[in-house]
VEXDREN-41528 format. One record per residue (C-alpha): chain; x, y, z; residue in one letter. Coordinates in pm, whole numbers. Layout:
N
unit; east; north; up; code
A; X; Y; Z; a
...
***
This chain:
451
unit; east; north; up; code
A; -2766; 4448; 4343; m
A; -3142; 4559; 4445; k
A; -3380; 4211; 4637; t
A; -3681; 4229; 4727; v
A; -3860; 4169; 5049; p
A; -4103; 3872; 5144; n
A; -4394; 3975; 4906; t
A; -4766; 3846; 4874; k
A; -4920; 3821; 4432; i
A; -5254; 3698; 4374; q
A; -5307; 3337; 4151; v
A; -5589; 3213; 4007; l
A; -5629; 2870; 4171; d
A; -5717; 2647; 3898; t
A; -5749; 2311; 4087; y
A; -6118; 2350; 4234; s
A; -6436; 2304; 4009; k
A; -6486; 2667; 4037; n
A; -6216; 2877; 3992; p
A; -6084; 3148; 4239; k
A; -5816; 3413; 4303; w
A; -5563; 3266; 4605; r
A; -5259; 3442; 4757; v
A; -4936; 3336; 4713; w
A; -4662; 3390; 4925; d
A; -4326; 3450; 4833; l
A; -3995; 3454; 5056; y
A; -3736; 3538; 4901; p
A; -3523; 3581; 5225; k
A; -3506; 3235; 5304; l
A; -3263; 3122; 5101; a
A; -2880; 3280; 5065; r
A; -2927; 3429; 4776; h
A; -3236; 3634; 4679; a
A; -3359; 3697; 4377; p
A; -3286; 4024; 4199; l
A; -3600; 4292; 4185; k
A; -3604; 4356; 3849; e
A; -3628; 3982; 3745; h
A; -3851; 3913; 4051; f
A; -4111; 4157; 3972; e
A; -4173; 3950; 3620; v
A; -4240; 3685; 3748; l
A; -4479; 3825; 4029; k
A; -4624; 3975; 3711; i
A; -4665; 3666; 3502; s
A; -4793; 3434; 3780; l
A; -5060; 3698; 3900; s
A; -5200; 3681; 3554; k
A; -5169; 3295; 3581; n
A; -5024; 3287; 3209; d
A; -4625; 3233; 3104; c
A; -4710; 3429; 2849; t
A; -4510; 3783; 2953; y
A; -4257; 3557; 3160; w
A; -4176; 3447; 2808; n
A; -4179; 3721; 2577; d
A; -3992; 3911; 2847; w
A; -3714; 3617; 2810; r
A; -3748; 3669; 2436; k
A; -3666; 4043; 2455; a
A; -3420; 3982; 2652; h
A; -3194; 3666; 2473; p
A; -2898; 3823; 2739; d
A; -3024; 3810; 2994; v
A; -3013; 3476; 3305; q
A; -3326; 3542; 3509; p
A; -3185; 3516; 3937; q
A; -3481; 3380; 4124; l
A; -3262; 3218; 4393; s
A; -3445; 3138; 4691; g
A; -3794; 3168; 4647; i
A; -4031; 2977; 4874; n
A; -4368; 2897; 4735; f
A; -4518; 2788; 4992; r
A; -4817; 2568; 4985; p
A; -5173; 2631; 5087; k
A; -5349; 2400; 5255; r
A; -5687; 2294; 5194; q
A; -5900; 2041; 5305; n
A; -5677; 1859; 5494; g
A; -5474; 1842; 5157; k
A; -5142; 2076; 5085; f
A; -5160; 2266; 4735; i
A; -4889; 2385; 4564; g
A; -4875; 2647; 4298; i
A; -4851; 2547; 3944; r
A; -4589; 2651; 3629; l
A; -4756; 2593; 3325; d
A; -4462; 2620; 3019; g
A; -4226; 2886; 3177; y
A; -3903; 2907; 2993; n
A; -3617; 2904; 3247; f
A; -3342; 2799; 3100; c
A; -3068; 2918; 3190; s
A; -3242; 3044; 3523; t
A; -3087; 3026; 3871; n
A; -3261; 2882; 4082; l
A; -3034; 2769; 4376; e
A; -3255; 2705; 4639; g
A; -3617; 2762; 4548; v
A; -3930; 2587; 4776; q
A; -4144; 2425; 4523; l
A; -4311; 2140; 4738; q
A; -4643; 2010; 4625; y
A; -4583; 2253; 4276; a
A; -4780; 2163; 3996; q
A; -4484; 2150; 3719; i
A; -4580; 2140; 3374; t
A; -4391; 2174; 2985; n
A; -4143; 2352; 3147; v
A; -3747; 2418; 3060; t
A; -3539; 2417; 3305; f
A; -3237; 2361; 3018; e
A; -2887; 2481; 3173; n
A; -3105; 2622; 3478; a
A; -2920; 2575; 3872; n
A; -3135; 2420; 4074; l
A; -2867; 2364; 4337; r
A; -3028; 2246; 4650; e
A; -3348; 2328; 4614; s
A; -3693; 2170; 4707; s
A; -3937; 1969; 4510; l
A; -4074; 1752; 4760; i
A; -4434; 1594; 4652; q
A; -4435; 1749; 4357; a
A; -4574; 1654; 3967; n
A; -4326; 1759; 3677; l
A; -4459; 1625; 3350; n
A; -4299; 1684; 3020; t
A; -4021; 1933; 3157; c
A; -3719; 1977; 3010; e
A; -3391; 1922; 3269; l
A; -3126; 1869; 3073; n
A; -2781; 2006; 3147; n
A; -2890; 2125; 3481; c
A; -2727; 2138; 3810; d
A; -3002; 1947; 4044; l
A; -2682; 1915; 4292; t
A; -2846; 1775; 4665; q
A; -3215; 1900; 4545; i
A; -3432; 1684; 4732; r
A; -3776; 1535; 4520; l
A; -3872; 1292; 4800; a
A; -4236; 1147; 4703; d
A; -4185; 1373; 4417; t
A; -4334; 1214; 4063; l
A; -4184; 1272; 3717; m
A; -4317; 1224; 3341; e
A; -4202; 1234; 3041; n
A; -3912; 1412; 3178; c
A; -3541; 1468; 3017; n
A; -3277; 1462; 3292; l
A; -2981; 1413; 3003; k
A; -2601; 1581; 3128; n
A; -2774; 1668; 3494; t
A; -2580; 1680; 3773; n
A; -2748; 1503; 4037; l
A; -2454; 1437; 4246; m
A; -2615; 1331; 4616; r
A; -2965; 1417; 4525; a
A; -3224; 1354; 4721; f
A; -3497; 1124; 4566; l
A; -3629; 885; 4809; f
A; -3954; 708; 4771; n
A; -4046; 845; 4411; s
A; -4153; 764; 4088; k
A; -4036; 829; 3782; f
A; -4221; 756; 3469; i
A; -4060; 765; 3071; s
A; -3751; 954; 3251; t
A; -3405; 978; 3033; n
A; -3094; 1032; 3302; f
A; -2865; 935; 3019; s
A; -2529; 1094; 3079; n
A; -2607; 1244; 3406; s
A; -2394; 1206; 3735; f
A; -2574; 1079; 3968; m
A; -2330; 961; 4240; a
A; -2349; 944; 4594; e
A; -2787; 1000; 4531; s
A; -3023; 890; 4746; e
A; -3279; 690; 4565; m
A; -3381; 443; 4844; t
A; -3775; 328; 4786; s
A; -3851; 493; 4483; s
A; -3956; 307; 4155; k
A; -3801; 410; 3777; f
A; -4061; 299; 3483; d
A; -3956; 274; 3164; n
A; -3664; 473; 3215; c
A; -3328; 493; 3061; k
A; -2993; 497; 3231; f
A; -2697; 535; 2941; h
A; -2323; 607; 3073; s
A; -2461; 708; 3370; t
A; -2252; 745; 3675; n
A; -2447; 612; 3976; l
A; -2141; 556; 4154; r
A; -2183; 484; 4550; n
A; -2536; 533; 4549; s
A; -2813; 441; 4732; s
A; -3078; 194; 4577; n
A; -3245; -16; 4856; q
A; -3576; -144; 4773; s
A; -3555; 50; 4470; t
A; -3759; -108; 4197; v
A; -3660; -88; 3827; f
A; -3913; -178; 3594; i
A; -3828; -173; 3180; s
A; -3516; -8; 3282; c
A; -3238; 53; 3048; q
A; -2896; 62; 3192; i
A; -2607; 80; 2951; q
A; -2259; 165; 2962; n
A; -2299; 327; 3321; s
A; -2087; 362; 3677; n
A; -2294; 147; 3938; l
A; -1979; 65; 4183; s
A; -1990; 105; 4484; g
A; -2352; 122; 4425; s
A; -2646; -18; 4691; n
A; -2890; -210; 4566; f
A; -3026; -408; 4887; i
A; -3362; -540; 4834; g
A; -3370; -397; 4446; a
A; -3616; -565; 4182; k
A; -3536; -511; 3824; f
A; -3826; -634; 3630; i
A; -3811; -663; 3222; d
A; -3480; -426; 3258; s
A; -3166; -459; 3103; s
A; -2794; -409; 3257; m
A; -2500; -402; 2977; n
A; -2146; -324; 2984; d
A; -2179; -145; 3302; s
A; -1910; -133; 3572; t
A; -2029; -287; 3851; v
A; -1694; -260; 4094; f
A; -1789; -309; 4492; g
A; -2116; -323; 4442; i
A; -2377; -424; 4733; n
A; -2632; -692; 4565; a
A; -2816; -855; 4850; w
A; -3173; -1029; 4820; n
A; -3153; -847; 4470; v
A; -3470; -960; 4239; e
A; -3379; -971; 3865; l
A; -3734; -1052; 3668; e
A; -3714; -1106; 3285; n
A; -3376; -910; 3289; t
A; -3136; -923; 3083; i
A; -2777; -896; 3187; q
A; -2450; -861; 3027; s
A; -2057; -731; 2999; s
A; -2093; -644; 3370; l
A; -1706; -523; 3476; k
A; -1566; -544; 3751; l
A; -1224; -317; 3737; y
A; -996; -332; 4073; s
A; -772; 6; 4058; p
A; -554; -253; 4307; k
A; -461; -463; 4052; n
A; -565; -275; 3746; e
A; -756; -585; 3635; t
A; -1120; -644; 3460; t
A; -1302; -907; 3526; i
A; -1646; -966; 3298; t
A; -1958; -1132; 3448; v
A; -2317; -1144; 3356; d
A; -2509; -1131; 3681; d
A; -2491; -842; 3933; i
A; -2472; -1127; 4251; r
A; -2201; -1260; 4085; i
A; -2024; -956; 4086; a
A; -2071; -936; 4454; q
A; -1955; -1279; 4533; f
A; -1643; -1192; 4315; i
A; -1524; -862; 4434; n
A; -1545; -1063; 4812; l
A; -1339; -1352; 4665; v
A; -1092; -1144; 4446; t
A; -1069; -820; 4673; n
A; -1069; -959; 5017; n
A; -732; -987; 5136; t
A; -829; -1142; 5480; n
A; -1132; -1399; 5295; l
A; -879; -1684; 5376; k
A; -827; -1595; 5765; q
A; -1242; -1500; 5743; i
A; -1309; -1848; 5665; i
A; -1031; -2007; 5879; s
A; -1214; -1863; 6203; s
A; -1577; -1963; 6107; i
A; -1448; -2320; 6060; t
A; -1249; -2350; 6391; n
A; -1558; -2138; 6595; k
A; -1825; -2154; 6408; g
A; -2132; -2388; 6619; v
A; -2421; -2474; 6380; l
A; -2791; -2485; 6533; i
A; -3015; -2635; 6380; l
A; -3429; -2684; 6469; g
A; -3770; -2550; 6420; r
A; -3840; -2343; 6714; f
A; -4096; -2131; 6820; s
A; -4024; -1771; 6969; d
A; -4046; -1902; 7319; d
A; -3791; -2134; 7272; k
A; -3532; -1856; 7065; l
A; -3550; -1651; 7354; n
A; -3404; -1942; 7538; e
A; -3154; -1977; 7273; l
A; -3032; -1687; 7340; k
A; -2861; -1786; 7640; e
A; -2783; -2060; 7442; l
A; -2577; -1813; 7233; k
A; -2464; -1619; 7494; l
A; -2285; -1932; 7680; k
A; -2086; -2065; 7346; l
A; -1993; -1676; 7239; k
A; -1808; -1693; 7604; q
A; -1641; -1984; 7532; r
A; -1516; -1832; 7209; g
A; -1737; -1983; 6929; f
A; -1955; -1800; 6667; i
A; -2285; -1944; 6691; p
A; -2525; -1947; 6414; i
A; -2916; -2035; 6476; i
A; -3113; -2182; 6146; f
A; -3450; -2202; 6228; n
A; -3749; -2459; 6032; f
A; -3997; -2195; 6092; r
A; -4256; -2372; 5892; r
A; -4299; -2717; 5744; p
A; -4265; -2589; 5382; e
A; -4211; -2807; 5074; q
A; -3841; -2645; 5015; r
A; -3557; -2785; 5013; d
A; -3341; -2683; 5227; f
A; -3023; -2887; 5222; s
A; -2784; -2707; 5004; e
A; -2799; -2449; 5271; t
A; -2802; -2611; 5570; v
A; -2460; -2816; 5386; m
A; -2282; -2480; 5266; t
A; -2330; -2380; 5717; l
A; -2246; -2705; 5894; a
A; -2005; -2721; 5604; g
A; -1811; -2423; 5729; l
A; -1881; -2498; 6109; c
A; -1648; -2688; 6391; k
A; -1959; -2887; 6475; f
A; -2324; -2927; 6443; v
A; -2646; -2894; 6726; i
A; -2911; -3052; 6602; a
A; -3263; -3017; 6813; d
A; -3486; -3358; 6689; i
A; -3819; -3251; 6907; t
A; -4084; -3243; 6698; s
A; -3909; -3242; 6391; p
A; -4042; -3119; 6026; k
A; -3792; -3046; 5772; s
A; -3438; -3148; 5991; v
A; -3504; -3527; 5956; p
A; -3407; -3442; 5589; l
A; -3159; -3263; 5645; e
A; -2978; -3462; 5858; l
A; -3014; -3787; 5597; q
A; -2856; -3567; 5381; l
A; -2595; -3403; 5560; t
A; -2451; -3633; 5790; i
A; -2380; -3888; 5547; p
A; -2192; -3625; 5323; n
A; -2000; -3409; 5652; l
A; -1742; -3557; 5850; m
A; -1821; -3319; 6158; i
A; -1985; -3360; 6462; p
A; -2342; -3331; 6508; f
A; -2487; -3334; 6911; v
A; -2880; -3411; 6878; t
A; -3096; -3294; 7166; i
A; -3433; -3357; 7274; i
A; -3707; -3284; 7459; q
A; -3788; -3564; 7742; e
A; -4035; -3793; 7651; n
A; -3980; -3747; 7286; e
A; -3832; -4026; 7062; k
A; -3600; -3994; 6801; p
A; -3770; -3997; 6417; f
A; -3709; -4334; 6354; s
A; -3359; -4264; 6057; m
A; -3190; -4097; 6297; y
A; -3095; -4490; 6519; h
A; -2951; -4553; 6132; n
A; -2746; -4282; 6111; l
A; -2609; -4303; 6427; w
A; -2544; -4658; 6441; n
A; -2364; -4626; 6104; k
A; -2187; -4252; 6160; y
A; -1912; -4230; 6465; e
A; -1944; -3871; 6453; w
A; -2363; -3867; 6465; a
A; -2401; -3851; 6825; f
A; -2716; -4030; 7107; a
A; -2999; -3815; 7136; p
A; -2950; -3628; 7491; i
A; -3238; -3555; 7667; a
A; -3418; -3199; 7851; y
A; -3640; -3092; 8007; d
A; -3589; -2672; 7938; r
A; -3273; -2549; 7753; i
A; -3142; -2371; 8094; e
A; -3122; -2739; 8150; s
A; -2855; -2761; 7824; i
A; -2678; -2447; 7946; v
A; -2591; -2516; 8268; s
A; -2425; -2854; 8114; k
A; -2339; -2734; 7810; l
A; -1944; -2813; 7873; n
A; -1917; -3126; 7971; k
A; -2274; -3269; 7784; a
A; -2218; -3079; 7429; i
A; -1900; -2895; 7402; v
A; -1595; -3158; 7539; e
A; -1772; -3421; 7361; p
A; -1779; -3269; 7032; a
A; -1438; -3118; 7004; l
A; -1283; -3442; 7115; k
A; -1486; -3615; 6852; m
A; -1357; -3337; 6551; h
A; -997; -3383; 6720; t
A; -1052; -3739; 6630; a
A; -1184; -3683; 6296; l
A; -892; -3459; 6180; v
A; -678; -3718; 6282; q
A; -829; -4010; 6133; k
A; -894; -3769; 5787; r
A; -477; -3706; 5801; s
A; -370; -4038; 5841; q
A; -208; -4208; 5516; e
A; -458; -4501; 5345; m
A; -214; -4796; 5394; p
A; -190; -4998; 5024; i
A; -174; -5371; 5052; r
A; -16; -5582; 4883; h
A; -42; -5888; 4741; i
A; 227; -6127; 4784; n
A; 161; -5990; 5126; d
A; -149; -6205; 5105; v
A; -89; -6595; 5248; e
***
């Protein structure tokens, strides 16, 4: 098999207002497989003419030939501080071996890649418009910072593709295999994912606008911080999905299936966030132990802490950890008009006792007024010296035995130095008493015993 050495070609540069001939470098030897000489020569002539006709006519005259053009490196040029890639317009690359080609910054329009091999090729910062890539092998392709518009990628293999921070507009990914692909920070606008396999893909901070996800496999995929706007997600598998901080705006969800291979059972929900929760509940055999561990060791620290005080609290956290506790800090950073009651109630209900700093409080008083009457656990309050507790706390302390009288302090270090005797031991003693109280049977008096 004859191969070609590194070579140069002249192509008419149409990027500027005054077109001129530009010398382009081609480096076939940079890839594992160099192109066939006769195929490379035909492409070189066509590129030199700045016209796809010569190449396309040659393809028509040789319909049984599958061109071997693997490994060509179209090195981009630098002009006025910007990189400019080669322009490919109207080429027929059907069933062509383009494995490992380098097309960074390329402008690719109306090109047909159907059934082509583009494995491990690079189209970083390329611009593809109205291209056919159906039935292509795009395994481990690199499309970082790439723009793809009005393209067809049906039945395409995008296994482990790198699609980082790219933009896809009106592009069809239906029936494609995109397992383990990296799509973090990308944007999909008006794209179709019908019967698409996105298993174990990474979609962190990815945006989906007016997208259709239908009958697809999203199992094990990471959607942390993803946004779905005016989209739909139906009849898809979401087992093991990671959906923390997902935003769903005007997005329709229905018949999302959680199939457990272990139990061979299927659960159907209509929200990927609920799906994540059910995954945790139904498939984590240690969930009871985890909850038990938190309730036996969790300590919630409430307050409105400045950055300096948060740094001081690190010592308090460390001291609690040394005692075997799990400290959880809830900081009311701003006095926003927002109800934190449900969050505080949930966290406090999972903890053994609560430490609340009521110094210059904003949100803390409201939360304590709602949680102390509803949670029978020790609430230890601390306050900066020379400060006064908010007025309602006196009523809480007077009414509920698990609400401790405030402990005044000058510095957090003072709390840390006397943590055991001032806070931990009294809180544990109260916790034990409350447990015993809850376990007591309620006596029933008979009317006949009343004198």
